[in-house]
VOGU-3710 file (C-alpha; in Angstrom, 3 decimals, decimal comma):
1> mnwlysfstt> 24,295/8,396/-18,510  22,333/5,549/-17,710  18,980/4,398/-19,764  15,817/3,305/-18,035  14,962/1,238/-22,014  16,710/-0,152/-24,285  17,182/0,229/-27,856  14,272/-2,066/-29,145  12,708/-3,447/-32,161  10,075/-0,945/-31,896
11> eylftglfvc> 12,801/2,094/-31,996  14,396/0,685/-35,173  10,940/-0,277/-36,640  9,938/3,077/-36,426  13,393/4,885/-37,006  13,384/2,233/-40,435  10,316/3,581/-41,634  10,978/7,220/-41,010  13,904/7,336/-42,841  12,329/5,273/-46,078
21> lyafyiwrtf> 9,636/7,308/-45,834  11,314/10,785/-45,889  14,034/9,146/-48,707  10,903/8,390/-50,961  9,464/11,779/-50,240  13,110/13,053/-51,003  13,458/11,063/-54,116  9,941/12,337/-55,698  10,529/16,394/-54,969  14,048/16,268/-56,808
31> rlarqlgtta> 12,491/13,911/-59,473  9,790/16,314/-60,058  12,009/19,673/-59,800  13,891/18,252/-62,410  11,066/17,821/-64,578  10,180/21,253/-63,803  13,573/22,550/-64,518  14,879/23,686/-61,016  16,346/22,999/-57,732  14,151/21,166/-54,687
41> wgvvpkfflr> 17,237/22,177/-52,302  14,807/23,420/-49,741  13,710/19,871/-48,186  17,177/19,445/-47,150  16,521/22,233/-44,012  13,342/20,245/-43,130  14,686/16,677/-43,220  17,556/17,673/-40,504  15,158/19,597/-38,400  12,590/17,123/-37,980
51> ssylillmia> 15,435/14,159/-38,085  16,693/16,256/-34,765  13,074/15,918/-33,049  12,306/12,229/-33,798  16,136/11,651/-32,327  14,831/13,643/-28,980  11,641/12,284/-29,085  13,290/8,637/-28,833  15,304/9,456/-26,314  13,170/10,613/-24,161
61> llgpsfgeas> 11,344/7,618/-24,759  14,097/5,602/-23,507  14,687/7,095/-19,760  17,850/9,249/-19,589  19,134/9,047/-16,175  22,114/11,752/-15,517  23,158/13,956/-12,558  23,565/11,391/-9,339  22,171/13,203/-5,845  23,003/10,648/-2,409
71> adlitsgrdv> 19,753/10,616/-0,148  19,567/8,242/2,994  18,069/5,479/2,980  16,408/4,340/6,717  14,814/1,371/7,297  12,896/1,804/11,025  10,793/-1,126/12,496  7,786/-1,162/15,578  6,649/-3,641/18,125  3,109/-4,514/17,613
81> fliidvsrsm> 0,667/-6,480/19,494  -2,236/-7,957/17,312  -5,311/-9,313/19,463  -8,008/-11,077/17,528  -11,735/-11,548/18,542  -12,143/-15,364/18,247  -15,688/-15,294/19,944  -18,115/-16,720/17,883  -19,792/-13,604/16,454  -16,176/-13,782/14,450
91> daddvvptrl> -18,151/-16,425/12,181  -20,729/-13,693/11,217  -20,691/-13,238/7,057  -21,150/-9,816/6,766  -17,804/-9,227/5,815  -16,825/-11,684/2,982  -16,043/-14,733/3,427  -16,568/-14,331/7,905  -14,946/-11,834/9,583  -12,523/-13,741/10,570
101> ervkydvqql> -11,124/-14,962/7,684  -11,341/-11,436/6,519  -8,771/-10,588/9,566  -6,681/-13,350/9,030  -6,017/-11,916/5,477  -5,448/-9,102/6,612  -2,623/-9,535/9,127  -1,021/-11,239/6,395  -1,065/-8,576/4,113  -0,322/-6,110/7,224
111> cdtlaadrfg> 2,658/-8,362/8,087  3,672/-7,981/4,043  3,626/-4,492/4,203  5,511/-3,032/7,466  8,506/-5,754/6,594  10,848/-4,040/9,190  7,988/-4,398/12,051  8,066/-7,153/15,037  4,656/-8,486/15,821  2,923/-10,542/18,575
121> livsstesfv> -0,313/-11,976/18,165  -3,204/-12,667/21,078  -6,146/-14,574/20,818  -9,452/-13,004/22,921  -12,700/-14,782/23,463  -13,434/-14,837/27,422  -10,160/-15,460/28,274  -7,104/-14,246/26,111  -3,589/-16,107/25,734  -0,257/-15,134/23,781
131> lspltadhda> -0,137/-17,179/20,656  2,923/-15,429/19,368  5,610/-13,125/21,394  6,949/-10,401/19,674  9,014/-11,381/16,672  10,310/-10,111/13,257  9,475/-13,597/11,415  6,911/-13,053/9,907  6,192/-16,278/8,712  5,518/-17,688/12,054
141> irqsvrdvrt> 3,103/-15,029/12,517  1,550/-16,096/9,048  1,441/-19,693/10,031  -0,219/-18,901/13,716  -3,034/-16,458/12,146  -3,699/-19,447/9,630  -4,406/-21,946/12,251  -6,859/-19,214/14,427  -9,914/-20,561/14,745  -13,536/-19,090/17,012
151> tvsptggtnl> -13,782/-20,556/20,084  -17,098/-21,407/21,763  -17,732/-20,809/25,381  -20,192/-21,120/27,639  -20,288/-17,915/28,567  -20,222/-16,404/25,755  -19,026/-12,683/24,582  -15,340/-11,011/24,638  -13,231/-10,003/27,257  -11,419/-7,644/25,187
161> ceaielarqk> -10,076/-5,292/28,091  -8,379/-8,405/29,626  -6,620/-8,589/25,902  -5,303/-4,887/26,094  -3,938/-5,630/29,450  -2,213/-8,404/28,700  -0,750/-6,566/25,758  0,510/-3,790/27,648  2,317/-5,848/29,889  4,132/-7,676/27,021
171> lltdpstrqn> 5,197/-4,933/25,375  6,259/-2,923/28,984  8,108/-6,458/30,564  10,144/-7,084/27,792  13,649/-5,588/27,885  13,691/-5,726/23,450  11,150/-3,314/23,552  12,339/-0,707/25,954  13,891/1,954/23,498  11,618/1,204/20,630
181> akaivifsdg> 7,415/2,706/19,461  5,121/0,273/20,554  1,225/0,310/19,491  -1,604/-2,706/20,322  -4,105/-3,602/16,846  -7,513/-5,143/17,759  -9,625/-6,818/15,343  -12,519/-7,185/16,892  -16,472/-7,046/15,774  -16,679/-4,385/18,981
191> enfntcdrta> -19,186/-7,097/21,161  -17,357/-6,586/23,887  -19,127/-7,845/27,472  -17,353/-5,995/29,665  -15,899/-2,360/30,720  -12,562/-1,881/30,417  -10,954/0,169/33,703  -10,683/4,058/32,487  -6,602/3,951/34,660  -5,666/0,686/32,177
201> marlrtfrip> -6,253/3,262/29,364  -4,636/6,116/31,144  -1,414/3,835/31,957  -1,514/3,310/27,914  -1,287/6,840/26,728  1,400/7,356/29,934  3,862/4,695/28,401  2,824/5,815/24,678  1,007/2,854/23,692  -1,828/3,416/21,266
211> lvtmgvgteg> -4,657/1,707/20,339  -5,964/1,160/16,898  -9,063/-0,474/16,875  -10,307/-2,517/13,270  -13,995/-2,458/13,074  -14,761/-5,909/11,839  -18,161/-6,072/10,684  -21,289/-3,506/9,440  -24,150/-2,315/11,140  -26,813/-4,232/9,489
221> gasirqgrdf> -24,857/-7,309/10,865  -25,386/-10,751/10,315  -26,823/-14,232/12,101  -24,490/-17,386/13,143  -24,517/-20,539/11,545  -24,431/-23,473/13,806  -24,501/-26,392/12,060  -27,738/-26,620/9,809  -29,242/-23,935/12,421  -28,456/-20,700/13,224
231> irdadrqivr> -27,021/-19,225/17,059  -30,412/-18,521/18,868  -30,707/-16,678/22,455  -33,013/-18,081/25,192  -36,596/-17,198/23,302  -35,357/-19,282/20,695  -34,867/-16,194/18,289  -32,080/-15,922/15,777  -29,298/-13,562/17,618  -28,182/-10,853/14,787
241> srlnrsflqr> -24,184/-10,187/15,422  -23,930/-6,279/14,679  -20,223/-4,030/14,653  -20,327/-1,924/18,165  -18,663/0,595/16,642  -18,860/3,060/18,932  -17,130/1,054/21,475  -14,389/0,421/19,263  -14,012/4,515/18,717  -13,928/5,032/22,744
251> laletqgryi> -11,489/2,558/23,256  -9,117/4,586/20,279  -10,066/7,655/21,644  -9,401/7,217/25,546  -5,752/5,622/24,145  -4,952/8,833/21,598  -4,931/5,736/18,799  -7,493/5,425/15,503  -10,070/3,803/14,937  -10,401/2,288/11,573
261> evesqdqhid> -13,142/0,504/9,505  -12,709/-2,714/7,746  -13,301/-2,527/4,299  -13,644/-4,852/1,237  -11,345/-2,653/-1,088  -8,302/-3,293/1,410  -7,966/0,624/1,417  -7,737/0,109/5,790  -4,918/-1,590/5,410  -3,190/0,974/3,822
271> elasymrslq> -4,447/3,381/5,900  -3,525/0,973/8,932  -0,037/0,627/7,801  -0,063/4,644/7,087  -0,824/5,184/10,658  1,901/2,387/12,015  4,777/4,170/9,674  4,084/7,546/11,270  5,145/6,636/14,809  8,764/7,276/15,877
281> grvvdqqqva> 10,238/3,209/15,355  13,798/2,186/16,023  16,285/2,245/13,513  16,811/-1,024/11,776  19,217/-0,232/8,653  20,138/2,960/7,799  22,897/3,498/4,654  23,186/6,516/1,966  22,366/5,475/-1,676  23,638/7,476/-4,800
291> vstnkyyyfv> 19,792/8,121/-6,576  20,048/9,252/-10,692  16,352/10,762/-12,144  14,846/10,494/-14,933  15,483/13,980/-16,884  13,279/12,811/-20,271  11,703/15,947/-20,104  15,150/18,094/-21,219  14,621/16,199/-24,445  10,663/16,633/-24,538
301> laalvlilfd> 10,817/20,652/-24,169  14,078/20,202/-26,508  11,894/18,333/-29,098  8,560/20,341/-29,160  10,353/24,025/-29,469  11,965/22,090/-32,592  8,493/21,035/-33,779  7,110/24,376/-32,972  10,190/25,952/-35,492  8,742/23,524/-38,165
311> liitvrtfrl> 5,277/24,383/-37,956  5,965/28,521/-37,949  8,935/28,251/-39,966  8,133/27,671/-44,100  10,544/26,855/-46,812  10,312/27,215/-49,942  10,698/23,590/-51,944  10,893/24,840/-55,687  12,250/27,495/-57,121  10,730/28,692/-60,391
//
């Protein structure tokens, strides 16, 4: 039998306190019985009964584990390209501290959560380029993400469609990904100024590469700082960047992927990780382990039965 916890000072203290108080109670009872000229042996069965369920409860608290069962421990992984929108709209602060800083934090959280997956990194504005190829070195991904900044483009906007096509090519031309599950994750506010080719989306479905679009931003949006002022349009009006949810949802729907909105409570990372785990990935490691389970409830049940007896059965202490 194995124990989850060791016998600590607390258990010694309660045991000693129980023995001392009960010894004092028995001494007082026998002393009173002598004064009355009778016996008080009726307290002895109760002592053993109460000692028994106290011992059982203490055993349950220590977490007894016995009865080994074998289980297969399988570690699987996937090949995932992360596309990060680095247009100026990602500097908006409707997501604290800014949209881009939130994305950088989320990517690092994702690396910690999906430790067996390989990640590649693509940054996208009006042009897209690979910042990191597919790698299992998550420290390299974290370092690359920390250095990401928004770009100032003379034409403005984002060409997410070009980034998606680049990620698709990288996933399909890399021989190491041939038998692996693949996916593309986009972190963007959805302010895309190009229409994605339906044929390209169909190719993703054909090769079973789902798009997971992570919506970064809010419907209310926010203005974007430029020095001491804000970015303005041709009429000198302050530009307000808003989340284009419908565009991102359409991308996910066309590739049989999923749309997830970034939230402040980190629930979106759990949802993303859960979706990624649902994809049938390659087996990275498989081993059989022996597992013993905590059987505390047997001892709790036995103690409850004895406590019930203690409450129901009465023993005459004095015989007059």
